[in-house]
Structure formats: structure tokens, C-alpha cells
C-alpha positions as CSV (number, residue, x, y, z in Angstrom):
1,L,107.5,-136.5,-132.1
2,A,106.3,-134.9,-135.3
3,P,103.7,-137.6,-136.0
4,N,102.5,-137.5,-132.4
5,R,102.1,-133.7,-132.6
6,E,100.1,-134.1,-135.8
7,R,97.8,-136.7,-134.2
8,L,97.3,-134.4,-131.2
9,R,96.4,-131.5,-133.4
10,N,93.9,-133.6,-135.4
11,L,92.4,-134.8,-132.1
12,I,92.0,-131.2,-130.9
13,I,90.3,-130.2,-134.2
14,L,87.9,-133.1,-133.9
15,I,87.0,-132.3,-130.3
16,S,86.5,-128.6,-131.3
17,L,84.2,-129.5,-134.1
18,F,82.2,-131.9,-131.8
19,V,81.8,-129.1,-129.2
20,I,80.8,-126.5,-131.9
21,G,78.3,-129.0,-133.3
22,A,76.8,-129.7,-129.9
23,I,76.5,-126.0,-129.1
24,A,74.8,-125.4,-132.5
25,G,72.4,-128.3,-131.9
26,K,71.5,-127.0,-128.5
27,Y,71.1,-123.5,-129.9
28,S,68.8,-124.8,-132.7
29,K,66.7,-126.8,-130.2
30,E,66.4,-123.7,-127.9
31,M,65.3,-121.6,-130.9
32,N,62.6,-124.2,-131.8
33,E,61.4,-124.3,-128.3
34,Q,61.4,-120.5,-128.2
35,K,59.2,-120.5,-131.3
36,A,56.8,-123.0,-129.7
37,S,56.8,-120.9,-126.6
38,D,56.0,-117.8,-128.7
39,K,53.1,-119.7,-130.2
40,N,51.7,-120.5,-126.8
41,D,52.3,-117.1,-125.3
42,N,51.3,-114.9,-128.2
43,Q,48.7,-117.1,-129.9
44,V,50.5,-117.1,-133.3
45,E,47.9,-119.0,-135.2
46,F,48.9,-118.4,-138.8
47,R,52.0,-118.3,-140.9
48,I,51.0,-115.0,-142.5
49,A,51.4,-111.8,-140.4
50,K,48.3,-110.0,-141.6
51,L,46.1,-113.0,-140.8
52,N,47.5,-113.1,-137.3
53,Q,46.7,-109.4,-136.9
54,V,43.1,-110.0,-138.0
55,W,42.8,-112.9,-135.5
56,E,44.3,-110.9,-132.6
57,K,41.9,-108.1,-133.4
58,A,38.9,-110.5,-133.4
59,I,39.9,-111.8,-130.0
60,R,40.1,-108.2,-128.7
61,M,36.7,-107.5,-130.2
62,Q,35.4,-110.5,-128.2
63,L,33.5,-112.0,-131.1
64,A,30.9,-114.6,-130.1
65,P,32.5,-118.1,-129.9
66,V,30.7,-119.5,-133.0
67,R,31.6,-116.4,-135.0
68,L,35.2,-116.6,-133.8
69,S,35.3,-120.2,-134.9
70,E,33.9,-119.3,-138.3
71,L,36.5,-116.6,-138.7
72,H,39.3,-119.0,-137.9
73,S,38.2,-121.4,-140.6
74,D,38.0,-118.5,-143.1
75,L,41.5,-117.3,-142.2
76,K,42.8,-120.9,-142.6
77,I,41.3,-121.2,-146.1
78,Q,42.8,-117.7,-146.9
79,E,46.2,-118.9,-145.6
80,K,46.1,-122.1,-147.7
81,D,45.2,-120.1,-150.8
82,E,47.9,-117.4,-150.3
83,L,50.6,-119.9,-149.6
84,Q,49.6,-121.8,-152.7
85,W,49.6,-118.6,-154.8
86,K,53.1,-117.7,-153.5
87,K,54.4,-121.1,-155.0
88,L,52.6,-120.4,-158.3
89,K,54.0,-116.8,-158.4
90,A,57.6,-118.2,-157.8
91,E,57.0,-120.4,-160.8
92,G,55.8,-117.5,-162.9
93,L,52.2,-118.8,-163.2
94,D,50.3,-115.6,-162.2
95,E,51.7,-113.1,-164.7
96,D,48.5,-111.2,-165.1
97,G,48.0,-110.9,-161.4
98,E,44.5,-112.3,-161.6
99,R,44.9,-114.8,-158.7
100,E,46.6,-112.2,-156.6
101,A,43.7,-109.7,-157.1
102,K,41.2,-112.5,-156.2
103,L,43.1,-113.3,-153.0
104,R,43.1,-109.6,-152.1
105,R,39.4,-109.3,-152.7
106,N,38.7,-112.5,-150.6
107,F,40.8,-111.0,-147.8
108,N,38.8,-107.7,-148.0
109,I,35.5,-109.8,-147.9
110,I,36.7,-111.5,-144.7
111,L,37.4,-108.1,-143.1
112,A,33.9,-106.8,-144.1
113,K,32.1,-110.0,-143.1
114,Y,33.4,-109.8,-139.5
115,G,33.1,-106.0,-139.2
116,M,36.9,-105.3,-139.3
117,D,37.1,-103.2,-142.5
118,G,36.8,-99.9,-140.6
119,K,33.3,-99.3,-141.8
120,K,30.1,-99.3,-139.8
121,D,28.4,-102.5,-140.8
122,T,24.9,-101.8,-142.2
123,R,24.4,-105.3,-143.5
124,A,23.0,-106.6,-140.2
125,L,25.2,-109.7,-140.2
126,D,24.1,-112.0,-137.5
127,S,26.7,-112.7,-134.9
128,N,25.3,-116.1,-134.0
129,R,24.2,-118.5,-136.7
130,L,22.8,-120.9,-134.2
131,K,19.6,-118.9,-134.3
132,D,19.0,-120.4,-137.7
133,H,18.0,-123.6,-136.0
134,D,15.1,-122.1,-134.0
135,V,11.8,-121.0,-135.6
136,K,10.7,-117.7,-134.1
137,D,7.7,-115.6,-135.0
138,G,9.6,-112.3,-134.9
139,D,12.4,-113.4,-137.3
140,T,13.0,-111.2,-140.3
141,F,15.6,-111.4,-143.1
142,D,16.2,-107.6,-143.8
143,D,14.7,-108.1,-147.3
144,P,11.0,-107.4,-148.0
145,R,10.7,-110.2,-150.6
146,L,12.2,-112.8,-148.2
147,D,10.1,-111.6,-145.3
148,K,6.9,-111.7,-147.4
149,L,7.8,-115.2,-148.6
150,W,8.7,-116.5,-145.2
151,N,5.4,-115.2,-143.6
152,K,3.5,-117.0,-146.4
153,A,5.4,-120.2,-145.8
154,K,4.8,-120.1,-142.0
155,T,1.0,-119.7,-142.4
156,S,0.5,-122.0,-145.4
157,G,0.1,-125.2,-143.3
158,K,2.2,-127.1,-146.0
159,F,5.2,-127.7,-143.7
160,S,5.9,-129.8,-140.7
161,D,7.9,-128.3,-137.8
162,E,11.0,-130.1,-139.1
163,E,10.5,-128.9,-142.7
164,L,9.9,-125.3,-141.5
165,Q,13.2,-125.4,-139.7
166,T,14.9,-126.7,-142.8
167,L,13.2,-124.0,-144.9
168,Q,14.2,-121.3,-142.4
169,R,17.9,-122.4,-142.7
170,E,17.5,-122.0,-146.5
171,F,16.1,-118.5,-146.0
172,H,19.0,-117.5,-143.7
173,H,21.5,-119.0,-146.2
174,H,20.0,-116.9,-149.0
175,K,20.1,-113.8,-146.7
176,D,23.9,-114.5,-146.1
177,K,24.4,-114.8,-149.9
178,I,22.8,-111.4,-150.4
179,N,25.1,-109.9,-147.7
180,E,28.1,-111.6,-149.4
181,Y,27.0,-110.1,-152.8
182,N,26.8,-106.6,-151.2
183,I,30.3,-107.0,-149.7
184,V,31.8,-108.1,-153.0
185,M,30.1,-105.3,-154.9
186,D,31.4,-102.8,-152.4
187,T,34.9,-104.2,-152.6
188,V,34.9,-104.2,-156.4
189,S,33.6,-100.5,-156.4
190,R,36.5,-99.5,-154.0
191,T,39.0,-101.4,-156.1
192,E,37.8,-99.6,-159.3
193,E,38.2,-96.2,-157.6
194,I,41.8,-97.0,-156.7
195,H,42.5,-98.1,-160.3
196,K,41.0,-94.9,-161.6
197,N,43.4,-92.9,-159.5
198,V,46.5,-94.8,-160.7
199,I,47.8,-93.4,-164.0
200,S,49.7,-96.3,-165.6
201,P,49.0,-96.7,-169.4
202,L,51.2,-99.8,-169.5
203,E,48.9,-101.6,-167.0
204,G,45.7,-100.4,-168.7
205,D,44.9,-103.7,-170.5
206,M,45.7,-105.8,-167.5
207,K,43.6,-103.7,-165.1
208,E,40.7,-103.8,-167.6
209,H,41.0,-107.6,-167.8
210,V,40.9,-107.9,-164.0
211,V,37.9,-105.5,-163.7
212,H,36.1,-107.5,-166.4
213,K,36.6,-110.7,-164.4
214,K,35.3,-109.1,-161.2
215,H,32.1,-107.9,-163.0
216,A,31.6,-111.4,-164.5
217,D,31.9,-112.8,-160.9
218,L,29.3,-110.3,-159.7
219,K,26.9,-111.2,-162.6
220,Q,27.3,-114.9,-161.7
221,R,26.6,-114.2,-158.1
222,M,23.5,-112.2,-159.0
223,R,22.3,-115.1,-161.3
224,D,22.8,-117.5,-158.3
225,L,20.8,-115.2,-156.1
226,N,17.9,-115.0,-158.6
227,Q,17.9,-118.8,-159.0
228,G,18.1,-119.3,-155.2
229,F,15.1,-117.0,-154.7
230,E,13.1,-118.7,-157.4
231,R,13.8,-122.0,-155.6
232,L,12.5,-120.6,-152.3
233,R,9.4,-119.2,-154.0
234,K,8.7,-122.6,-155.6
235,I,9.1,-124.5,-152.3
236,T,6.9,-121.9,-150.5
237,H,4.1,-122.4,-153.0
238,E,4.4,-126.2,-153.5
239,G,6.1,-127.5,-150.3
240,Y,9.0,-129.9,-150.2
241,S,8.7,-132.8,-152.6
242,A,8.9,-136.4,-151.3
243,D,12.1,-137.0,-153.2
244,S,14.1,-134.0,-151.8
245,E,17.7,-135.1,-151.9
246,F,19.3,-132.9,-149.3
247,K,18.4,-130.7,-146.3
248,E,21.4,-128.4,-145.8
249,P,21.3,-125.1,-147.8
250,R,24.9,-125.2,-148.9
251,V,24.5,-128.8,-150.1
252,I,21.2,-128.0,-151.9
253,E,22.9,-125.0,-153.6
254,L,25.8,-127.3,-154.8
255,W,23.3,-129.9,-156.1
256,E,21.3,-127.3,-157.9
257,M,24.5,-125.9,-159.5
258,A,25.5,-129.4,-160.5
259,K,22.2,-130.1,-162.2
260,R,22.6,-127.0,-164.3
261,S,26.2,-127.9,-165.3
262,N,27.3,-130.2,-168.1
263,L,28.0,-133.2,-165.9
264,T,27.0,-136.6,-167.2
265,E,24.5,-138.8,-165.4
266,V,27.3,-141.0,-164.1
267,E,29.2,-137.9,-162.8
268,L,26.0,-136.6,-161.2
269,D,25.4,-139.9,-159.4
270,S,29.0,-139.9,-158.2
271,L,28.7,-136.3,-157.0
272,K,25.4,-137.0,-155.3
273,E,27.1,-139.6,-153.1
274,E,30.0,-137.2,-152.3
275,L,27.4,-134.5,-151.4
276,R,25.8,-136.9,-149.0
277,H,29.1,-137.4,-147.2
278,F,29.6,-133.6,-147.2
279,E,26.2,-133.0,-145.7
280,T,27.1,-135.4,-142.9
281,K,30.2,-133.3,-142.3
282,V,28.2,-130.1,-142.3
283,E,25.7,-131.5,-139.7
284,K,28.6,-132.7,-137.5
285,H,30.2,-129.3,-137.7
286,Q,26.9,-127.6,-136.7
287,H,26.6,-130.0,-133.8
288,Y,30.1,-129.0,-132.5
289,Q,29.1,-125.3,-132.9
290,E,26.0,-125.8,-130.8
291,Q,28.1,-127.6,-128.1
292,L,30.6,-124.8,-128.2
293,E,27.9,-122.2,-127.6
294,L,26.4,-124.2,-124.7
295,S,29.9,-124.7,-123.2
296,H,30.5,-121.0,-123.4
297,Q,27.3,-120.2,-121.7
298,K,28.1,-122.7,-118.9
299,L,31.6,-121.3,-118.5
300,R,30.2,-117.8,-118.1
301,H,27.8,-119.1,-115.5
302,V,30.6,-120.9,-113.5
303,E,32.8,-117.8,-113.7
304,A,30.0,-115.8,-112.1
305,L,29.9,-118.2,-109.2
306,G,33.7,-117.9,-108.7
307,D,34.6,-121.6,-108.1
308,E,38.2,-121.8,-109.4
309,E,38.2,-125.6,-109.8
310,H,35.0,-125.6,-111.8
311,I,36.2,-122.6,-113.8
312,M,39.4,-124.4,-114.8
313,R,37.5,-127.7,-115.7
314,N,34.9,-125.8,-117.8
315,K,37.6,-123.7,-119.5
316,E,39.5,-126.8,-120.5
317,K,36.4,-128.3,-122.0
318,Y,35.5,-125.1,-123.8
319,N,39.0,-124.7,-125.2
320,A,38.9,-128.3,-126.5
321,L,35.5,-127.8,-128.1
322,A,36.7,-124.5,-129.7
323,E,39.8,-126.2,-131.2
324,K,37.6,-129.1,-132.5
325,A,35.0,-126.7,-134.0
326,R,37.8,-124.7,-135.8
327,E,39.4,-127.9,-137.1
328,M,36.1,-129.2,-138.4
329,G,35.1,-125.8,-139.8
330,Y,38.3,-125.7,-141.8
331,K,37.8,-129.2,-143.2
332,M,34.2,-128.5,-144.0
333,K,35.0,-125.2,-145.8
334,K,37.9,-126.8,-147.6
335,H,35.6,-129.6,-148.8
336,L,33.0,-127.0,-149.9
337,Q,35.7,-125.1,-151.8
338,D,36.8,-128.3,-153.6
339,L,33.3,-129.4,-154.5
340,T,32.4,-125.9,-155.8
341,N,35.6,-125.8,-157.9
342,K,34.9,-129.3,-159.2
343,I,31.4,-128.3,-160.3
344,S,32.2,-124.9,-161.7
345,Q,35.7,-125.6,-163.1
346,N,36.5,-122.0,-162.5
347,G,39.2,-122.1,-159.9
348,L,38.6,-119.8,-156.9
349,Q,35.7,-117.9,-158.6
350,H,33.0,-119.4,-156.3
351,N,35.1,-119.6,-153.1
352,E,32.5,-119.8,-150.3
353,L,33.2,-117.8,-147.2
């Protein structure tokens, strides 16, 4: 009898463990499904809470579709960089806090860029970059030098309609770089004010080092702005040369940066080919942005008519385009970041937003 009782007890234990395992598995599955459901219901887009808060605020603000897509890409890049930094910090590789300070500054730049920093935006950031593709007589760039140069280019007779559109995109890109510089300068100034109010002699050298890095970044940005303006001035006076390599402003900027670097001829040739692929990616992303804006306009028109079936169909198409534009925007900006770092060899210093 004793052996039978022992076998029975072991069988009961095995059955109990099996039941517990099944319940645990079911609980785990339900928890995962709950997380997926939360994502669908609450639009949890990012793994970092503060980035989700920014995204939710942007939706409440009803940013223009293209602007919202741009913000999503910027937040994805920020998420990638912050998660990468957390790994480095865990390995003790950011002892001076330089990368952390850079990430904090980039986050503040995103807030300012999209008007979510709590300040009234006096930088006149355009909410729809698609306007960059149309040549309009009344366009201004909120900068007297740019306005004067642009008016001269329009009346010079040196440019075809297509070249004038390309040049206008370059002018708008330069205007965006000026806005970005002003945001960075404002962010650095506020950071310095905070540092002045914190009395901590032990951290004095570290803070001075970080501040020095920020000023070096500002100086580099100013040099880039001056070189960019000189390029625009030269093109306005001489027109585009027959052997112009690229059309997209961001690609042109990278190529100009590469030519000023210490890259060898072989490396430049290799980079030129990569930049051609990148330019195709930029153009494709712009195409999806244009389609997204058109889809949004059509959806608004259909909603005004009140046809539920048409509304549902157009909403599905709009959501699919929005998802595609965000996905391509992230890939394009990630590629831009990689190319910039490859040329500058300075980590995140030239992280483009």
C-alpha cells in the first residue's frame, strides 16, 4: 500500500504543477493581450513615458498631418538615442554626463520646434513644409538677407522653373537651420542659468566642460550657417552649374560638409554613391508626405458630406498613409543621422532634427 500511496501523491503533485503552469501561461497570455489592447486604446507609441506625453499633447493640439508625421520621426530618433544611452550608462560609459546633457538638449529642441515648450513661438516655424515645393511671389523667409537674395534670384532670369523650385527648397532649408540655431542658443542659455543657480563646487569642472561643448556646438552651427548662406549667394549670382551633384538641400549640405572634411577621393566617391541613394529616400518620403496631405484634405471633404461608408474608407487610407509616412520619416532621419556622424566623426553633435 505504501508504494501505491507514494505513486498517488507524486501523481497529484504532477497534476497540480501542470494546472499551475497552465494558469500561469493563461495569465501571461492575458497580460500580453492586455498590453496590446492598451496600445490600441491609449495610443502608446513609445517605450519612454515623456515621449508618449509629448505625442499625446501633439494629437490634442491637432498639429497638421505632415507636421505630426515629422514629430513622430523626431521622437522615434530620440527614443532610439535614449535607449542606447541607458545601455551605455549601465556599462559606466557616460561618466561625465556629456551624452545625457546632449539628449536632454535634443529633447528640449523637439519641444521648442513643435511649440510645446510653454513659450510663445516667435520663430515663425512653418506648420506645413509642403509649401516649400511651390514657388509663390509673396513668400518671405523672415530674414532680410534671405529675402533680398531670393528676390534677386527670382528676377535674374538665370533659373528655369524647376531650378527655381530647387533653389527655393534650399532657401527654406537655410531658414529652418536659422530657426534651429536660435532654438539651440535659447536652450543653452536656459541651461546655463540653471547651472549658475546650482551651488556645487565638486561638479564645477564637469559643468564647465559640458558648457564648453555646447558653445563649441553653437560655433559650428554658426559656421555651417555662414557657409550655407555663402553657397546661396554664389548660386544666386552664378546660377546652378551643369555638374550639380544633388538637388535636395539636406543632401547638398552633407556633400558640402564631406568636401570640407579629410575624406580621401575614394571615400568621397563611395559617399557620393550613398548620398544618391539617400536623396532617392528623401524624395520618396516627400512624395508620401504630399500624398498624406492630399488624403487629409479629401478626408475632411468627405466628413463634411457625412457619408459614413466613404468616411470609413478614406479614414483607413489616411491612417495607412500616415503610418507609412512616419515609418519612412524615421528611416530617412536615421540614415541622415548616420551619414552626418560618418562625415563629422563627432557622435551626436550634428544630430539633425
